[in-house]
N, C-alpha and C positions, 0 to 999 in steps of 0.2 A: 581065263584070260591071260592075252599075253599081249606085251604094247612093248613099241619100239621107241616110245618115248620117258619122258619119266610122271607118273604120277603119281600128287600128293593130296592124298584123304584127311584128313580132319573128321572124325568120331562126335558129333553134336549130340547125340545125344545114344541112349541103349549104348548096346555089344554084343561082341561077335567073334568065332573061331578062326583065324586064320585057319589058312592048312594050304599045302601044295608043297614046291622039291624041296621045301624047309623046315625045319622044324615047326609044329603048332604052334600058338598063340594064341592066346585075346587078349582084345582091343579093347576100350571102353571109351564112355565120356570121358572128353577133353585130350585122349591120343590120337598119335598124328603117324601116319603106318605112308610109308615110302619107297615102295618098292623097285631093285633094282630093273634097268628095260629090259626086255626080251624075259623076266619071270614069270611064270606058270604058277596061280594062285585063286585061292574062291574065298567064300565068307561063308560061315552058317553062323546068320542074325540068332542073339536069344529076343525072343518075339519081336517087338518092332523094334526099327534102329533108323535114325538120322546121318548123314553125310556130304560133306560135300567134296568135289574131287576137282582141282588142280592141274592141267597139261601141263608140263612146259617141251621143250625141245633140248635131247640132251648133251646139244654142246652147250646149253645155257650152266645147268648145274657145273662142269668141267671148266667153264669162261671161270664161275666161282671160286674155283677152287685153285686156279692160275694164278689168279691176282691176290688171293690169300696167301699163297703160297710162292709167292714170287719168284723171292731170296730164294728159294729152294729147287727152284727148276726151272730150265732153259726154255721150254716152251708144251703148247698145248698136248704134244702127244704125249709127253712128260705127265703132266697135269691127268692124264685122265688113265696112265698106269700109279699114279701116287693116290687119285682117289679111290681108285680099286681097293689101295693096299689099305686105305683111312676107311673102310668100311667095305670088309669084306663079307660080312653077311648081307645073302643074295634081298631080304627084307629090312627095313628100319622099321622102327616101335618105339615112338619119342611117348614118354608119357610123361 
């Protein structure tokens, strides 16, 4: 799947292996998965798995970066580039 938005997946039960144009990684209950926009990826669940997904417009996380680092950034365009430096991986897994 490819998304032109930011999807945040909360793993509620079970586990899975994520794969795609990044390194393979395992996720399990309690993990949060945040792929970058337009990143191709998939998942192979280990048995049953339950997750919830929140979809947000790409502008929202960029606005959050701009707000948080406003003393260092001049505008939203700088925030987009700075966000790419802060999160260089194409998929973030927060455990």
